[in-house]
Backbone and ligand atoms as CSV (ligand in chain L), in Angstrom:
chain,resi,resn,atom,element,x,y,z
A,1,MET,N,N,-15.210,-9.340,6.984
A,1,MET,CA,C,-15.144,-10.161,5.775
A,1,MET,C,C,-13.679,-10.447,5.424
A,2,GLN,N,N,-13.385,-11.692,5.208
A,2,GLN,CA,C,-12.025,-12.098,4.885
A,2,GLN,C,C,-11.881,-12.261,3.375
A,3,GLN,N,N,-11.085,-11.447,2.762
A,3,GLN,CA,C,-10.884,-11.575,1.319
A,3,GLN,C,C,-9.602,-12.346,1.054
A,4,VAL,N,N,-9.627,-13.134,0.019
A,4,VAL,CA,C,-8.424,-13.870,-0.350
A,4,VAL,C,C,-7.572,-12.985,-1.253
A,5,ASP,N,N,-6.374,-12.738,-0.850
A,5,ASP,CA,C,-5.458,-11.910,-1.614
A,5,ASP,C,C,-4.086,-12.525,-1.411
A,6,LYS,N,N,-3.778,-13.525,-2.219
A,6,LYS,CA,C,-2.572,-14.298,-1.930
A,6,LYS,C,C,-1.285,-13.561,-2.312
A,7,ASP,N,N,-1.428,-12.434,-3.006
A,7,ASP,CA,C,-0.250,-11.647,-3.338
A,7,ASP,C,C,0.103,-10.616,-2.276
A,8,SER,N,N,-0.695,-10.568,-1.220
A,8,SER,CA,C,-0.445,-9.565,-0.185
A,8,SER,C,C,0.733,-10.000,0.689
A,9,ILE,N,N,1.284,-9.038,1.453
A,9,ILE,CA,C,2.205,-9.423,2.514
A,9,ILE,C,C,1.660,-8.881,3.833
A,10,VAL,N,N,1.957,-9.599,4.897
A,10,VAL,CA,C,1.455,-9.226,6.211
A,10,VAL,C,C,2.635,-8.983,7.140
A,11,PHE,N,N,2.625,-7.805,7.768
A,11,PHE,CA,C,3.608,-7.493,8.803
A,11,PHE,C,C,2.917,-7.571,10.147
A,12,ARG,N,N,3.646,-8.048,11.154
A,12,ARG,CA,C,3.104,-8.192,12.496
A,12,ARG,C,C,3.737,-7.126,13.386
A,13,ARG,N,N,2.882,-6.350,14.059
A,13,ARG,CA,C,3.406,-5.337,14.983
A,13,ARG,C,C,3.790,-5.998,16.298
A,14,THR,N,N,4.520,-5.275,17.147
A,14,THR,CA,C,4.971,-5.867,18.415
A,14,THR,C,C,3.786,-6.211,19.328
A,15,ASN,N,N,2.645,-5.535,19.154
A,15,ASN,CA,C,1.466,-5.848,19.975
A,15,ASN,C,C,0.613,-6.960,19.350
A,16,GLY,N,N,1.086,-7.559,18.253
A,16,GLY,CA,C,0.367,-8.665,17.635
A,16,GLY,C,C,-0.561,-8.263,16.507
A,17,ALA,N,N,-0.881,-6.981,16.426
A,17,ALA,CA,C,-1.786,-6.532,15.352
A,17,ALA,C,C,-1.071,-6.627,14.004
A,18,MET,N,N,-1.871,-6.732,12.938
A,18,MET,CA,C,-1.222,-6.879,11.637
A,18,MET,C,C,-1.391,-5.662,10.736
A,19,VAL,N,N,-0.407,-5.498,9.887
A,19,VAL,CA,C,-0.439,-4.488,8.843
A,19,VAL,C,C,-0.330,-5.251,7.537
A,20,LYS,N,N,-1.453,-5.287,6.820
A,20,LYS,CA,C,-1.474,-6.059,5.578
A,20,LYS,C,C,-1.304,-5.118,4.387
A,21,ILE,N,N,-0.399,-5.495,3.491
A,21,ILE,CA,C,-0.198,-4.717,2.268
A,21,ILE,C,C,-0.852,-5.517,1.143
A,22,SER,N,N,-1.885,-4.953,0.545
A,22,SER,CA,C,-2.628,-5.695,-0.486
A,22,SER,C,C,-1.743,-5.967,-1.698
A,23,GLY,N,N,-2.106,-6.986,-2.456
A,23,GLY,CA,C,-1.368,-7.323,-3.661
A,23,GLY,C,C,-1.275,-6.151,-4.634
A,24,GLY,N,N,-2.384,-5.403,-4.754
A,24,GLY,CA,C,-2.406,-4.253,-5.661
A,24,GLY,C,C,-1.416,-3.183,-5.242
A,25,ALA,N,N,-1.389,-2.898,-3.938
A,25,ALA,CA,C,-0.464,-1.888,-3.413
A,25,ALA,C,C,0.978,-2.364,-3.598
A,26,LEU,N,N,1.201,-3.638,-3.361
A,26,LEU,CA,C,2.544,-4.203,-3.472
A,26,LEU,C,C,3.068,-4.134,-4.905
A,27,ARG,N,N,2.169,-4.350,-5.867
A,27,ARG,CA,C,2.595,-4.274,-7.268
A,27,ARG,C,C,3.074,-2.864,-7.621
A,28,VAL,N,N,2.400,-1.857,-7.049
A,28,VAL,CA,C,2.830,-0.479,-7.297
A,28,VAL,C,C,4.205,-0.251,-6.657
A,29,LEU,N,N,4.364,-0.704,-5.421
A,29,LEU,CA,C,5.653,-0.524,-4.728
A,29,LEU,C,C,6.792,-1.177,-5.506
A,30,ASN,N,N,6.527,-2.346,-6.049
A,30,ASN,CA,C,7.560,-3.079,-6.798
A,30,ASN,C,C,8.087,-2.295,-7.995
A,31,ARG,N,N,7.228,-1.465,-8.568
A,31,ARG,CA,C,7.649,-0.671,-9.731
A,31,ARG,C,C,8.737,0.337,-9.367
A,32,PHE,N,N,8.815,0.674,-8.078
A,32,PHE,CA,C,9.739,1.732,-7.668
A,32,PHE,C,C,10.997,1.204,-6.997
A,33,ARG,N,N,11.170,-0.114,-7.023
A,33,ARG,CA,C,12.420,-0.661,-6.476
A,33,ARG,C,C,13.593,-0.121,-7.294
A,34,GLN,N,N,14.642,0.316,-6.580
A,34,GLN,CA,C,15.751,0.989,-7.266
A,34,GLN,C,C,16.772,-0.016,-7.786
A,35,LEU,N,N,16.370,-0.713,-8.822
A,35,LEU,CA,C,17.222,-1.781,-9.351
A,35,LEU,C,C,18.303,-1.230,-10.284
A,36,LEU,N,N,18.073,-0.078,-10.872
A,36,LEU,CA,C,19.051,0.509,-11.791
A,36,LEU,C,C,19.872,1.564,-11.055
A,37,PRO,N,N,21.146,1.715,-11.452
A,37,PRO,CA,C,22.028,2.629,-10.710
A,37,PRO,C,C,21.589,4.086,-10.743
A,38,ASN,N,N,20.849,4.482,-11.785
A,38,ASN,CA,C,20.465,5.899,-11.870
A,38,ASN,C,C,19.041,6.163,-11.381
A,39,GLN,N,N,18.412,5.148,-10.814
A,39,GLN,CA,C,17.025,5.325,-10.377
A,39,GLN,C,C,16.962,6.100,-9.053
A,40,ALA,N,N,16.119,7.112,-9.016
A,40,ALA,CA,C,16.015,7.945,-7.823
A,40,ALA,C,C,15.079,7.304,-6.799
A,41,GLU,N,N,15.213,7.758,-5.550
A,41,GLU,CA,C,14.285,7.280,-4.522
A,41,GLU,C,C,12.878,7.756,-4.855
A,42,ALA,N,N,11.921,6.961,-4.427
A,42,ALA,CA,C,10.517,7.312,-4.630
A,42,ALA,C,C,9.815,7.166,-3.287
A,43,GLY,N,N,8.603,7.680,-3.207
A,43,GLY,CA,C,7.878,7.526,-1.958
A,43,GLY,C,C,6.465,8.040,-2.069
A,44,GLY,N,N,5.718,7.836,-1.018
A,44,GLY,CA,C,4.339,8.294,-1.002
A,44,GLY,C,C,3.656,7.868,0.279
A,45,MET,N,N,2.338,7.877,0.229
A,45,MET,CA,C,1.551,7.570,1.423
A,45,MET,C,C,0.951,6.183,1.350
A,46,LEU,N,N,0.668,5.624,2.529
A,46,LEU,CA,C,-0.056,4.364,2.646
A,46,LEU,C,C,-1.484,4.720,3.049
A,47,LEU,N,N,-2.461,4.241,2.263
A,47,LEU,CA,C,-3.869,4.541,2.545
A,47,LEU,C,C,-4.653,3.245,2.629
A,48,GLY,N,N,-5.626,3.194,3.512
A,48,GLY,CA,C,-6.416,1.974,3.591
A,48,GLY,C,C,-7.363,1.939,4.773
A,49,ARG,N,N,-7.687,0.714,5.189
A,49,ARG,CA,C,-8.752,0.500,6.171
A,49,ARG,C,C,-8.226,0.196,7.570
A,50,LEU,N,N,-8.969,0.667,8.552
A,50,LEU,CA,C,-8.780,0.238,9.938
A,50,LEU,C,C,-9.827,-0.850,10.150
A,51,ILE,N,N,-9.413,-2.017,10.612
A,51,ILE,CA,C,-10.362,-3.119,10.765
A,51,ILE,C,C,-11.050,-3.011,12.126
A,52,ASP,N,N,-12.383,-2.891,12.077
A,52,ASP,CA,C,-13.197,-2.679,13.284
A,52,ASP,C,C,-12.905,-3.703,14.373
A,53,GLY,N,N,-12.804,-3.217,15.588
A,53,GLY,CA,C,-12.652,-4.109,16.727
A,53,GLY,C,C,-11.255,-4.683,16.888
A,54,THR,N,N,-10.328,-4.276,16.030
A,54,THR,CA,C,-8.947,-4.744,16.137
A,54,THR,C,C,-8.017,-3.547,15.924
A,55,GLU,N,N,-6.733,-3.789,16.050
A,55,GLU,CA,C,-5.781,-2.741,15.678
A,55,GLU,C,C,-5.149,-3.046,14.330
A,56,ASP,N,N,-5.758,-3.996,13.596
A,56,ASP,CA,C,-5.249,-4.361,12.277
A,56,ASP,C,C,-5.562,-3.275,11.252
A,57,VAL,N,N,-4.674,-3.114,10.299
A,57,VAL,CA,C,-4.929,-2.197,9.182
A,57,VAL,C,C,-4.603,-2.900,7.870
A,58,VAL,N,N,-5.296,-2.485,6.815
A,58,VAL,CA,C,-5.023,-3.024,5.481
A,58,VAL,C,C,-4.693,-1.859,4.559
A,59,VAL,N,N,-3.502,-1.908,3.979
A,59,VAL,CA,C,-3.100,-0.883,3.015
A,59,VAL,C,C,-3.649,-1.289,1.646
A,60,ASP,N,N,-4.645,-0.530,1.159
A,60,ASP,CA,C,-5.268,-0.833,-0.133
A,60,ASP,C,C,-4.635,-0.045,-1.262
A,61,GLU,N,N,-4.078,1.107,-0.924
A,61,GLU,CA,C,-3.573,2.017,-1.956
A,61,GLU,C,C,-2.289,2.672,-1.477
A,62,VAL,N,N,-1.352,2.827,-2.381
A,62,VAL,CA,C,-0.168,3.636,-2.078
A,62,VAL,C,C,-0.109,4.753,-3.104
A,63,THR,N,N,0.229,5.961,-2.658
A,63,THR,CA,C,0.368,7.046,-3.624
A,63,THR,C,C,1.785,7.000,-4.194
A,64,VAL,N,N,1.947,7.547,-5.387
A,64,VAL,CA,C,3.243,7.521,-6.065
A,64,VAL,C,C,3.787,8.947,-6.148
A,65,PRO,N,N,5.081,9.096,-6.463
A,65,PRO,CA,C,5.659,10.445,-6.467
A,65,PRO,C,C,4.949,11.373,-7.449
A,66,VAL,N,N,4.869,12.648,-7.076
A,66,VAL,CA,C,4.342,13.665,-7.982
A,66,VAL,C,C,5.512,14.542,-8.421
A,67,ALA,N,N,5.279,15.330,-9.482
A,67,ALA,CA,C,6.370,16.096,-10.090
A,67,ALA,C,C,7.067,17.021,-9.099
A,68,ARG,N,N,6.313,17.491,-8.105
A,68,ARG,CA,C,6.916,18.474,-7.194
A,68,ARG,C,C,7.732,17.834,-6.069
A,69,ASP,N,N,7.652,16.514,-5.944
A,69,ASP,CA,C,8.495,15.846,-4.951
A,69,ASP,C,C,9.951,15.988,-5.392
A,70,ARG,N,N,10.847,16.038,-4.421
A,70,ARG,CA,C,12.275,16.110,-4.764
A,70,ARG,C,C,12.875,14.726,-4.637
A,71,ARG,N,N,13.252,14.165,-5.773
A,71,ARG,CA,C,13.743,12.792,-5.794
A,71,ARG,C,C,15.219,12.750,-6.162
A,72,HIS,N,N,16.009,12.081,-5.337
A,72,HIS,CA,C,17.429,11.892,-5.612
A,72,HIS,C,C,17.772,10.433,-5.380
A,73,ARG,N,N,18.997,10.068,-5.735
A,73,ARG,CA,C,19.410,8.675,-5.563
A,73,ARG,C,C,19.318,8.252,-4.090
A,74,PHE,N,N,19.695,9.147,-3.173
A,74,PHE,CA,C,19.751,8.763,-1.758
A,74,PHE,C,C,18.813,9.582,-0.874
A,75,SER,N,N,17.856,10.244,-1.452
A,75,SER,CA,C,16.899,10.955,-0.600
A,75,SER,C,C,15.593,11.182,-1.344
A,76,PHE,N,N,14.560,11.410,-0.566
A,76,PHE,CA,C,13.251,11.668,-1.136
A,76,PHE,C,C,12.485,12.602,-0.206
A,77,PHE,N,N,11.977,13.703,-0.753
A,77,PHE,CA,C,11.159,14.619,0.041
A,77,PHE,C,C,9.815,14.775,-0.628
A,78,ARG,N,N,8.788,14.429,0.108
A,78,ARG,CA,C,7.448,14.500,-0.450
A,78,ARG,C,C,6.893,15.912,-0.311
A,79,GLU,N,N,6.268,16.358,-1.388
A,79,GLU,CA,C,5.657,17.678,-1.393
A,79,GLU,C,C,4.392,17.608,-0.535
A,80,LYS,N,N,4.309,18.463,0.484
A,80,LYS,CA,C,3.276,18.264,1.506
A,80,LYS,C,C,1.854,18.678,1.129
A,81,ASP,N,N,1.698,19.829,0.473
A,81,ASP,CA,C,0.342,20.342,0.218
A,81,ASP,C,C,-0.465,19.404,-0.667
A,82,THR,N,N,0.137,18.967,-1.772
A,82,THR,CA,C,-0.529,18.061,-2.701
A,82,THR,C,C,-0.943,16.791,-1.973
A,83,ALA,N,N,-0.022,16.292,-1.174
A,83,ALA,CA,C,-0.270,15.047,-0.457
A,83,ALA,C,C,-1.433,15.192,0.515
A,84,GLN,N,N,-1.460,16.295,1.238
A,84,GLN,CA,C,-2.524,16.511,2.221
A,84,GLN,C,C,-3.887,16.599,1.528
A,85,LYS,N,N,-3.917,17.274,0.378
A,85,LYS,CA,C,-5.167,17.378,-0.385
A,85,LYS,C,C,-5.625,16.000,-0.837
A,86,HIS,N,N,-4.667,15.192,-1.246
A,86,HIS,CA,C,-4.990,13.845,-1.705
A,86,HIS,C,C,-5.625,13.035,-0.575
A,87,VAL,N,N,-5.069,13.133,0.625
A,87,VAL,CA,C,-5.617,12.401,1.774
A,87,VAL,C,C,-7.070,12.789,1.994
A,88,VAL,N,N,-7.348,14.085,1.958
A,88,VAL,CA,C,-8.708,14.578,2.184
A,88,VAL,C,C,-9.642,14.098,1.077
A,89,ASN,N,N,-9.176,14.213,-0.193
A,89,ASN,CA,C,-9.988,13.754,-1.335
A,89,ASN,C,C,-10.335,12.286,-1.241
A,90,VAL,N,N,-9.326,11.493,-0.982
A,90,VAL,CA,C,-9.516,10.048,-0.930
A,90,VAL,C,C,-10.467,9.691,0.207
A,91,TRP,N,N,-10.278,10.317,1.336
A,91,TRP,CA,C,-11.130,10.098,2.509
A,91,TRP,C,C,-12.594,10.384,2.186
A,92,GLU,N,N,-12.841,11.516,1.505
A,92,GLU,CA,C,-14.211,11.898,1.145
A,92,GLU,C,C,-14.804,10.937,0.113
A,93,LYS,N,N,-14.049,10.694,-0.974
A,93,LYS,CA,C,-14.547,9.874,-2.078
A,93,LYS,C,C,-14.802,8.435,-1.670
A,94,SER,N,N,-14.067,7.962,-0.679
A,94,SER,CA,C,-14.172,6.554,-0.297
A,94,SER,C,C,-15.228,6.346,0.790
A,95,SER,N,N,-16.062,7.347,1.044
A,95,SER,CA,C,-17.014,7.318,2.158
A,95,SER,C,C,-16.294,6.967,3.454
A,96,HIS,N,N,-15.158,7.600,3.620
A,96,HIS,CA,C,-14.390,7.512,4.870
A,96,HIS,C,C,-13.850,6.112,5.166
A,97,THR,N,N,-13.523,5.369,4.112
A,97,THR,CA,C,-12.908,4.054,4.335
A,97,THR,C,C,-11.409,4.053,4.033
A,98,ARG,N,N,-10.917,5.110,3.396
A,98,ARG,CA,C,-9.475,5.166,3.110
A,98,ARG,C,C,-8.808,6.128,4.084
A,99,ASN,N,N,-8.159,5.535,5.037
A,99,ASN,CA,C,-7.488,6.315,6.069
A,99,ASN,C,C,-6.008,6.480,5.740
A,100,TYR,N,N,-5.425,7.494,6.338
A,100,TYR,CA,C,-3.981,7.685,6.231
A,100,TYR,C,C,-3.303,6.722,7.208
A,101,LEU,N,N,-2.466,5.815,6.677
A,101,LEU,CA,C,-1.880,4.769,7.524
A,101,LEU,C,C,-0.376,4.917,7.714
A,102,GLY,N,N,0.250,5.732,6.882
A,102,GLY,CA,C,1.699,5.904,7.023
A,102,GLY,C,C,2.358,6.284,5.715
A,103,GLU,N,N,3.639,5.978,5.628
A,103,GLU,CA,C,4.462,6.428,4.500
A,103,GLU,C,C,5.323,5.297,3.976
A,104,TRP,N,N,5.715,5.411,2.725
A,104,TRP,CA,C,6.694,4.478,2.168
A,104,TRP,C,C,7.719,5.264,1.374
A,105,HIS,N,N,8.908,4.718,1.258
A,105,HIS,CA,C,9.870,5.225,0.280
A,105,HIS,C,C,10.845,4.116,-0.072
A,106,SER,N,N,11.574,4.319,-1.144
A,106,SER,CA,C,12.496,3.284,-1.614
A,106,SER,C,C,13.920,3.608,-1.172
A,107,HIS,N,N,14.741,2.585,-1.121
A,107,HIS,CA,C,16.172,2.737,-0.833
A,107,HIS,C,C,16.963,1.916,-1.839
A,108,PRO,N,N,18.115,2.415,-2.262
A,108,PRO,CA,C,18.956,1.623,-3.160
A,108,PRO,C,C,19.832,0.641,-2.382
A,109,GLU,N,N,19.236,-0.147,-1.497
A,109,GLU,CA,C,19.973,-1.195,-0.772
A,109,GLU,C,C,19.099,-2.444,-0.728
A,110,ASP,N,N,19.727,-3.614,-0.589
A,110,ASP,CA,C,18.981,-4.866,-0.678
A,110,ASP,C,C,17.965,-5.011,0.449
A,111,ASP,N,N,18.458,-4.987,1.693
A,111,ASP,CA,C,17.586,-5.092,2.859
A,111,ASP,C,C,17.650,-3.759,3.584
A,112,PRO,N,N,16.671,-2.923,3.354
A,112,PRO,CA,C,16.777,-1.527,3.771
A,112,PRO,C,C,16.613,-1.303,5.273
A,113,SER,N,N,17.248,-0.247,5.757
A,113,SER,CA,C,17.002,0.210,7.129
A,113,SER,C,C,16.963,1.736,7.107
A,114,PRO,N,N,16.243,2.339,8.071
A,114,PRO,CA,C,16.053,3.791,8.025
A,114,PRO,C,C,17.341,4.563,8.332
A,115,SER,N,N,17.520,5.675,7.641
A,115,SER,CA,C,18.660,6.558,7.895
A,115,SER,C,C,18.286,7.504,9.031
A,116,GLY,N,N,19.257,8.249,9.523
A,116,GLY,CA,C,18.998,9.272,10.549
A,116,GLY,C,C,17.937,10.261,10.099
A,117,PRO,N,N,18.097,10.845,8.892
A,117,PRO,CA,C,17.065,11.762,8.389
A,117,PRO,C,C,15.686,11.095,8.264
A,118,ASP,N,N,15.651,9.801,7.900
A,118,ASP,CA,C,14.361,9.102,7.839
A,118,ASP,C,C,13.677,9.146,9.197
A,119,LEU,N,N,14.467,8.821,10.236
A,119,LEU,CA,C,13.906,8.771,11.590
A,119,LEU,C,C,13.357,10.117,12.037
A,120,SER,N,N,14.116,11.175,11.806
A,120,SER,CA,C,13.609,12.474,12.256
A,120,SER,C,C,12.407,12.893,11.418
A,121,ASN,N,N,12.429,12.530,10.140
A,121,ASN,CA,C,11.287,12.819,9.278
A,121,ASN,C,C,10.035,12.062,9.767
A,122,TRP,N,N,10.192,10.778,10.081
A,122,TRP,CA,C,9.063,9.965,10.539
A,122,TRP,C,C,8.500,10.515,11.854
A,123,ARG,N,N,9.407,10.926,12.764
A,123,ARG,CA,C,8.955,11.487,14.052
A,123,ARG,C,C,8.132,12.749,13.833
A,124,ARG,N,N,8.600,13.566,12.889
A,124,ARG,CA,C,7.875,14.807,12.603
A,124,ARG,C,C,6.491,14.489,12.018
A,125,ILE,N,N,6.437,13.505,11.126
A,125,ILE,CA,C,5.166,13.123,10.502
A,125,ILE,C,C,4.164,12.651,11.567
A,126,VAL,N,N,4.640,11.807,12.498
A,126,VAL,CA,C,3.754,11.308,13.564
A,126,VAL,C,C,3.255,12.474,14.421
A,127,ARG,N,N,4.145,13.426,14.678
A,127,ARG,CA,C,3.792,14.583,15.498
A,127,ARG,C,C,2.772,15.473,14.794
A,128,GLU,N,N,2.925,15.667,13.475
A,128,GLU,CA,C,2.133,16.685,12.780
A,128,GLU,C,C,0.897,16.159,12.059
A,129,SER,N,N,0.811,14.822,11.849
A,129,SER,CA,C,-0.298,14.307,11.042
A,129,SER,C,C,-1.519,14.007,11.900
A,130,GLN,N,N,-2.668,14.016,11.224
A,130,GLN,CA,C,-3.925,13.639,11.858
A,130,GLN,C,C,-4.211,12.187,11.525
A,131,PHE,N,N,-4.365,11.352,12.541
A,131,PHE,CA,C,-4.772,9.965,12.280
A,131,PHE,C,C,-5.436,9.390,13.518
A,132,GLU,N,N,-6.361,8.469,13.285
A,132,GLU,CA,C,-7.168,7.906,14.379
A,132,GLU,C,C,-6.441,6.847,15.174
A,133,GLN,N,N,-5.693,5.994,14.454
A,133,GLN,CA,C,-5.081,4.825,15.070
A,133,GLN,C,C,-3.901,5.226,15.961
A,134,GLY,N,N,-3.391,4.268,16.732
A,134,GLY,CA,C,-2.345,4.561,17.708
A,134,GLY,C,C,-0.976,4.827,17.120
A,135,SER,N,N,-0.721,4.311,15.917
A,135,SER,CA,C,0.613,4.474,15.343
A,135,SER,C,C,0.535,4.546,13.821
A,136,LEU,N,N,1.620,4.978,13.221
A,136,LEU,CA,C,1.721,4.981,11.758
A,136,LEU,C,C,2.740,3.935,11.332
A,137,ALA,N,N,2.544,3.405,10.128
A,137,ALA,CA,C,3.470,2.414,9.572
A,137,ALA,C,C,4.400,3.108,8.580
A,138,PHE,N,N,5.664,2.703,8.596
A,138,PHE,CA,C,6.653,3.254,7.674
A,138,PHE,C,C,7.341,2.107,6.951
A,139,LEU,N,N,7.188,2.112,5.649
A,139,LEU,CA,C,7.722,1.030,4.823
A,139,LEU,C,C,8.932,1.533,4.051
A,140,ILE,N,N,9.953,0.697,3.972
A,140,ILE,CA,C,11.054,1.004,3.050
A,140,ILE,C,C,11.155,-0.134,2.049
A,141,VAL,N,N,11.104,0.246,0.781
A,141,VAL,CA,C,11.164,-0.719,-0.311
A,141,VAL,C,C,12.618,-0.829,-0.753
A,142,GLY,N,N,13.251,-1.938,-0.399
A,142,GLY,CA,C,14.643,-2.152,-0.801
A,142,GLY,C,C,14.701,-2.836,-2.143
A,143,ARG,N,N,15.936,-3.164,-2.572
A,143,ARG,CA,C,16.063,-3.827,-3.880
A,143,ARG,C,C,15.584,-5.270,-3.810
A,144,ILE,N,N,15.731,-5.887,-2.604
A,144,ILE,CA,C,15.255,-7.266,-2.455
A,144,ILE,C,C,14.045,-7.339,-1.527
A,145,SER,N,N,14.168,-6.785,-0.339
A,145,SER,CA,C,13.062,-6.930,0.608
A,145,SER,C,C,12.360,-5.607,0.887
A,146,VAL,N,N,11.125,-5.752,1.373
A,146,VAL,CA,C,10.366,-4.607,1.881
A,146,VAL,C,C,10.360,-4.765,3.388
A,147,ARG,N,N,10.709,-3.697,4.130
A,147,ARG,CA,C,10.674,-3.797,5.587
A,147,ARG,C,C,9.749,-2.718,6.148
A,148,ALA,N,N,9.269,-2.966,7.373
A,148,ALA,CA,C,8.282,-2.053,7.955
A,148,ALA,C,C,8.603,-1.746,9.412
A,149,TRP,N,N,8.303,-0.526,9.815
A,149,TRP,CA,C,8.484,-0.069,11.192
A,149,TRP,C,C,7.218,0.653,11.623
A,150,GLU,N,N,7.029,0.755,12.928
A,150,GLU,CA,C,5.903,1.552,13.424
A,150,GLU,C,C,6.399,2.576,14.422
A,151,LEU,N,N,5.719,3.708,14.411
A,151,LEU,CA,C,6.004,4.777,15.362
A,151,LEU,C,C,4.683,5.205,15.961
A,152,GLY,N,N,4.619,5.175,17.308
A,152,GLY,CA,C,3.371,5.499,17.991
A,152,GLY,C,C,3.247,6.964,18.318
A,153,LYS,N,N,1.995,7.374,18.561
A,153,LYS,CA,C,1.699,8.743,18.954
A,153,LYS,C,C,2.251,9.035,20.345
A,154,VAL,N,N,2.118,8.055,21.238
A,154,VAL,CA,C,2.502,8.273,22.631
A,154,VAL,C,C,3.960,7.860,22.852
A,155,ALA,N,N,4.218,6.559,22.767
A,155,ALA,CA,C,5.594,6.092,22.868
A,155,ALA,C,C,6.225,6.265,21.499
A,156,ARG,N,N,7.133,7.206,21.387
A,156,ARG,CA,C,7.659,7.504,20.057
A,156,ARG,C,C,8.923,6.724,19.724
A,157,SER,N,N,9.051,5.518,20.297
A,157,SER,CA,C,10.217,4.718,19.935
A,157,SER,C,C,9.883,3.906,18.688
A,158,LEU,N,N,10.879,3.765,17.834
A,158,LEU,CA,C,10.689,3.056,16.581
A,158,LEU,C,C,10.716,1.559,16.833
A,159,ARG,N,N,9.705,0.857,16.334
A,159,ARG,CA,C,9.673,-0.605,16.479
A,159,ARG,C,C,9.597,-1.271,15.110
A,160,ALA,N,N,10.463,-2.228,14.903
A,160,ALA,CA,C,10.449,-2.952,13.632
A,160,ALA,C,C,9.307,-3.951,13.648
A,161,MET,N,N,8.641,-4.117,12.528
A,161,MET,CA,C,7.611,-5.150,12.407
A,161,MET,C,C,8.265,-6.388,11.821
A,162,THR,N,N,7.653,-7.529,12.086
A,162,THR,CA,C,8.178,-8.757,11.494
A,162,THR,C,C,7.279,-9.147,10.334
A,163,ILE,N,N,7.871,-9.763,9.350
A,163,ILE,CA,C,7.074,-10.175,8.190
A,163,ILE,C,C,6.441,-11.518,8.525
A,164,GLU,N,N,5.146,-11.638,8.199
A,164,GLU,CA,C,4.381,-12.795,8.650
A,164,GLU,C,C,4.416,-13.947,7.655
A,165,ASN,N,N,4.011,-13.663,6.418
A,165,ASN,CA,C,3.919,-14.762,5.458
A,165,ASN,C,C,5.230,-14.971,4.722
A,166,LYS,N,N,5.992,-15.872,5.236
A,166,LYS,CA,C,7.326,-16.177,4.709
A,166,LYS,C,C,7.290,-16.582,3.237
A,167,SER,N,N,6.232,-17.289,2.863
A,167,SER,CA,C,6.176,-17.766,1.485
A,167,SER,C,C,6.136,-16.593,0.515
A,168,ARG,N,N,5.400,-15.559,0.933
A,168,ARG,CA,C,5.315,-14.375,0.105
A,168,ARG,C,C,6.712,-13.727,-0.003
A,169,ARG,N,N,7.426,-13.707,1.124
A,169,ARG,CA,C,8.757,-13.117,1.130
A,169,ARG,C,C,9.673,-13.894,0.172
A,170,ASP,N,N,9.562,-15.223,0.213
A,170,ASP,CA,C,10.382,-16.039,-0.682
A,170,ASP,C,C,10.042,-15.739,-2.135
A,171,LYS,N,N,8.733,-15.615,-2.372
A,171,LYS,CA,C,8.292,-15.326,-3.729
A,171,LYS,C,C,8.843,-13.977,-4.174
A,172,TYR,N,N,8.786,-13.031,-3.250
A,172,TYR,CA,C,9.265,-11.681,-3.545
A,172,TYR,C,C,10.759,-11.730,-3.911
A,173,ARG,N,N,11.510,-12.497,-3.131
A,173,ARG,CA,C,12.954,-12.628,-3.396
A,173,ARG,C,C,13.205,-13.262,-4.760
A,174,LYS,N,N,12.392,-14.262,-5.057
A,174,LYS,CA,C,12.577,-14.964,-6.321
A,174,LYS,C,C,12.268,-14.002,-7.493
A,175,ASP,N,N,11.149,-13.286,-7.353
A,175,ASP,CA,C,10.753,-12.331,-8.393
A,175,ASP,C,C,11.875,-11.328,-8.669
A,176,SER,N,N,12.521,-10.874,-7.594
A,176,SER,CA,C,13.483,-9.798,-7.757
A,176,SER,C,C,14.765,-10.274,-8.426
A,177,ASN,N,N,14.953,-11.586,-8.508
A,177,ASN,CA,C,16.155,-12.098,-9.159
A,177,ASN,C,C,15.947,-12.363,-10.654
A,178,GLU,N,N,14.741,-12.127,-11.099
A,178,GLU,CA,C,14.473,-12.443,-12.505
A,178,GLU,C,C,15.138,-11.450,-13.437
L,1,ZN,ZN,ZN,15.310,6.582,3.592
């Protein structure tokens, strides 16, 4: 079933599959853009659907920081136990339609790119997490753009995704200048 969600953004993986971020999830991410100088990094999990018969995924929900997460201007560490419980709860409550799809965090830079610690953290997450699909998505929410990367279970090289709907990107840029 194709739902119309014109506020979503779509990232294209190197194998052609798409990672769609729903409008609802995107609105939550936008709240955590580090536009103010004293705003700390934020982060959480990407949860959503695996689309049958394809490698496409749709991020329907993003989790937000909890009190036990350690948030600083230039770093973010997610508290693991709470997060793991949340994944299990959501999975059960959603009749197994909300899967763990990856992670997001914010950066105080316009067009974000992963730091060294981000990369080693992402590699560890791929190694230690349980997930059905071939790879996890990692989003960084910058002050202007949102960028996405994928890391596979087998080939653990980081691959940047390309943003698909340019109009949405333009809209996003315009919104951020308001
Ligand atoms: Zn980072």
